[in-house]
N, C-alpha and C positions, 0 to 999 in steps of 0.2 A: 626239500633236503635240508637238514640242519646244517649250521656252520661247522659242527664237530665232524660231519662227514664229507664236507666239501674239500677237495684237494685241488688248489689252483693249478698245480703243475700238470695234472691230468687234463685240463680244460684248455690249454694253450694250443692255438692252431698256427703252428710255425711251419712254414714251407721251407725247404732246403735247410732243415736243422743242422747245426754243428755237432760233430762227434766230439767226444771227450778229448781226443788228441788234437783235433783242430782248435777247440776252445783254449786248450792249454797253450798252443802255439800263439794264438792271438793275444792271450794275456801276458806271455812272456815277451812278445814283440812289443805291446803297448808299454810295458814297464821298463824293458831294457833298451831305452833309446839313448838321448843324450845324457840322461841322469846317470847312468854308470860310468861315463866318461868325466862327469863333473864330480864324482866322489872324492878324488884327491884333493880337489879344491875345498871340499866340504871338510875333510880331515885336516887341511890346513887351518880351518876355523875353529877346530875343536881339540886338536892334538890326536895323536895315534891311539892312546888307551881310551880316552873319552869318546873318540869317533867310533871306535869298535864296540864299545858298550852301549853308547848311544844309538847307533844303527841297529843292534839287535833289539833294544827296548822299543824303539819306534816301530820296527818291523812287527814285533808282537802285538804292539798297540794298534798299528794300522790293521793287521789282520783280524784283530778281535772286534775292531769297530765295523770292519767290513761284514764280518759274519753277523754281527748286531744288526746292521743295516739290513742284510738279506732276510734275517729271521722277522724283523719288524715289518718288512714289505709282505712276507709271506702271511704273517699273521692278519695283517689289514685285508689283504686279498681274500683270505679264508672268510674273515668276518662279513665282507660285503659281497661274497660270491662272484668274484671276478678274476679272470686268470692272471692279469697282470696289471700293475700300476707302476707308473714312472716314479723316480725319486721325488719329484715335486708333488705329484698326487699324493704319494705315500706320506710326505711330511704334512700335507694339508689334512688328510684324514686322521693322522695321528694326533695333531694338535686339536681336532674336534674331540678327541677322547680324553684329552688332558684337562688340567684346571682352567677355570674360567678365564684367567690372565693370559693364558696362552690360546684358548680356543677362539678368542675374539681375533687373534692375529692369523687364523688359519688361512684365509683366502690370500693374503698378501705374502705369506710364508712360501706358497708354491711359486711365486714370480721370484722371490729370493733366492730359492734353491735353484731354479732355472738360470738365473743370471750368473750366479756363482759358478755353475757347471760351464756355462757359455765362456766366461771370462777365464776360468782355469784351463779349459782346453785350448782357448785361443792363446793363452800364455805358452802352453806346451808347443803349439804350432810356430809361433813367433820364435821359441828357442830352436826348433828344428831348422827354421829358415836361417837363422843367424849360423847355426852350426854348419850346415851345408855350405853357406857362402864362405865363412871363414876357412873351412877346411879346402874348399875349392881353390880359393885364392893362394893358400899356401903351396898346394901342389903345382899350380900353374907358374907362380913366381919362382918355384925351385927349378923349373925345366924350361921356362920361356922367358922372353923379355916383357911379357905382359905385366902391367903394373897399375891395374885399376882400382878405383875406390871400392871398398867393400859393399857399399850400397848398389853399385853397378852390378855386382854379381847377384844381389838379391832381386834386381829387376829382371835378369836373365832367367832367374829360376821360375818366374810366374808361369811361363808356358808349360814346362814339364810338370809342375805341381797341379796346374789346372787339369791337364790330361789325366793324371793319376786320380784326382778327386771326382772326375765324371763317372768312375766306377762305382755304382751305388750299392752293390749286394756285397756284403762282407763274405760270403762264401766264394765269390769270383776273385776275391783278393787272397784266399788261402794260399794258392801256389806261391804268390809273390811274398807273402808273410813268411812262408816256410823258407824260402830263398834268403830273404832278409834275415831271419833267424840264423841260417847257416853262415851268412857273411858275418853277422855279428859274432857268433861263436868263434869263427876263424879270427876275427879282429881281436877279440879279448885274449886269445892264445897268444897272438903275435905281440900285443901290448904288454902281456906279462913277460913275453920273452925280452923285450926291450928293458923292462922294469927290472928283470933279475940278471940281465946280460953281464953287467960289470960289478955285480954285487951290490948289497944295500947296506948303508951305513946310518946309524942313529945319531951321528954327530949333529948337533944344532937342531935336532928334531924335538918338538915339545910333545911331551906325553899329555899334557893338557894345556890349552890355550887360554887367553883372557876370556873371561866370562862374557865379556861385552861382545865377543864375536860368535858366541853359541848360537844366537837367533840366525845368524847366517847358515850355520850347520844345519839347524832345525828346518829352514826354508828349503835348502838344497835336498835334504834327505827326503823331506815330505814330497817335493816335486818328483823325486827319483822313484820312490817306492810306492807312491800313491797313484794306481791305475784306474781309479773309480770311473773315469770316462770310457774306458774300454771294458772293464768288469761288468758293469751293468747291461750294456747291449749284448755282450757275448753270453752272460748268464741267461738272458731272455731267449736268445737264439739257439740255445742247447737242446738236443734231442732228449737228453736225460738231465734236466736241471737239478734233480736231488743229488746228482753226482758232484755237484759244485762245492757243497758244504761237506761237513764231516772230518774226522781227524786225517784221513786219507784222500780227501777231496781235492778237486782241481785247484781251489784257491790255496790251501795249505801247501801243496806241492809246488805251485808257481812261486809263492812267497818264500819257500825255503831255498829254492834254487837261486831266486833273485837276491836274497839276503847274502848268501855265501859269496855270490859274484861280486857284490857291491862291496862287501867288507875286503875282500881280496884286492880288488883294484884300487879302493880307497887307500887301504893302508899302505901297500907297496908303492903306489904312485906318490904319496906324500913323502914316504921314506926316502924315495929316490930323488925328488926334485925339491923338497922342503917348500920354503916360501916362494921359490920361482915357478911353482906349479901353475898352469894356466886354467882358464875356465873349462876347457877340454883337454884331457890329456893327450889327445892326438896332435894338439898343437906344440906339445914339447917333443915329439918324435922327431929323429933326425930328418932334416929337410931334403937331402940329396939322395937318400938311400931308396933303391928301387922297392924293396920290402915294405918299408915304412909307408911309402906313397901308395903303394897298392892296397894296404890295409885302409889307409885314409879314403881311397876311392871306395872300398867295400862298404866302409861306414856311411859315406855320402849316398850310396844306393839304398842301403838298409834304412837311414833316417828318412829318406824321401817316402818310403812306403809308410812309415810311422806317421808322418804328416797326414797321410790319408786316413789312417786308422783313428787318429786323435781328432779328425775333423768330423767323423762320423756323427757322434752324439750331439754337439752343438748345432749342426745343420739340420738334424732331425728335430730337436727342440724348436729351433727357429720355424721350421716348416709346419710342425704339427700343432704347437701351441699358440703361434702368433700369425703366421702368414695366412695359413688355411682359413682361419676365422674371419679374415678380412676380405675374402673372396666370395663372390656370390655363388649361388648354386648352379647358375647357368655357365659359370667359366668352365671351358672344355680343355683349355691348354695349360694343365698344371704341370705336365712334364717340362714345359719350357721354364717355368717358374722355378722348378727343381734345379735345372741347369743353370739359371741365372743365379740363385742362391749359392750354389756350389763355387761358381766362378767369383762372385762378389766376396765370399768368405775367404778364399785364397788371397785376393787382392787386399783385403783387410789385414790378414796375417802378415803379408810381405810389407805393407805400409807401416804397421807398428813396429815391425823389425827395423825398418830403415830409420824410424824415429828415435829408437834407443838401441843401437846395434851393439849391446854388450852382453854376452851370453851368461856370464856368472850373475849379473843383476837380474836378468828375466828369469833364470831358474830360481834363486832364492826368493825374490820377491813374490812371484805367483805361487810358490810353494807355500810361503807363509800366509800370504793374502787369502788365497782361496782354499787350499787343501787342508788346512788346518780346521776350517769350519766344515767343509764337506765330508772329510774323512774322519773327523773326530767329534766336533761339537754337535752337528746336526743328527748323526746317528744316536748320540747319547740323549738328546732331547726327545727324539722319537720313542726311544725305549722307555723313558720316564712317563711319557703320555700315554703309551699303550697299556702300561701296567698300573697307571694312576688309579683307575676305579677299582681294581682288585687288590690294592695295597693293603696288607694286614699286619705290617710290621716284620713279617718273616723274610721279606727280601730287603731288609734294611740296608745291609752292606752293599747290595746291588745299587741301591739309590745313591748312597754315599760315593761309590766308584764313578756312576755316571755324572753326578755333580761335579766330581773332581775333573773328569774328562771335559765337561763343558768349560770349567775354568781354565784348564790347561789349553784347550783348543784356542779360547778368545785371548789368552796371553801370547799364544804362538802368532796369532793373527796381527796383534798390536805391535809386539816387540820385533818380530821378524820383518814386518812391512816397514816399520820405522828404520831399523837398522840398515836394510837393503837400500832404501831411498837415501839415507844419509851417506851410506858408502858411495853410491854413484854420484851423489852431488859433490862430495869431497875428493873425487876423482881417483 
């Protein structure tokens, strides 16, 4: 069979495939986590006009780059007659097809992509640990005499997070994910109620903030909108993966919903609280009101499920690409290794959150450090390499666009990471 007739999607052997509706739910849950609650803080670092325009532009950019990544993976799978390749494998094969200066780096590129994915998802999980701990402390302090250090709350979360992470099949998480989506939706409605409750005033609200703070905005929005760690396994598990792309595909529908919600919460949250807005808008809600505390609890439950979803990809990478290769063929207790890996990963995310328990830093740093590369730079490099041998000058503008994306991603990586670290060091 020629590569022109081979369709990778038709050769996938996926048990318990996800329907389009379930796939949409998983992507929405993966993206609408702590990120949406951090958008007012992002708008504080950009201004309400720059924040609105910047979020739209970044959403379009991320969506385009995700489609580019999926198309590149499909083209590589088609060429090599294989149903599916991971992000790391696709990067490796793409560089093989590119110029000699890049093909020589193909082997190490797979490890680079893998570790960027692991670090990015670990950052998301650390943010979720910090979010749940901060909001749990807020609720308990409002209604009890309990006054524990934030790190104690993080330690308490170890057991429930481990139990959730021992659910290894995404399909079994679907009911919990749908419930979490419902709780999140209710939470967003109530948050907006509080934001509009006493009216909004533009007094002392910046339409555009200092340019020096824009990298923090970039990092937060990239962290919030970029759900690459959920998108990849969800697309692979779909019954009809062709429905993922296209103008009315799962990706575009989910990104449209996400972008509208993010701009609404970010804009109104910043206008409401201005420079006093915190790393999560739930921390600005009234401490003593039953409704506000109920919604905070809803978010605690929803984000706990998100921790499990975000853990899925890095754990699979660790198991498939690193741990399995060091086990002998006679080893029979791999299920024990899986459980140990899940437990160890949860402990790692909690320990890292304990080390730096500042939500806004975690979100902006990991967004800039990893997701600018994973979501923008790497897909652009892959597309250049895939079309390198066929370049005849007619796709000149596409080459220019991808070079721009590479530069933009690297600049976001450097500037965003530097500003986030400088911000936390200067307190």
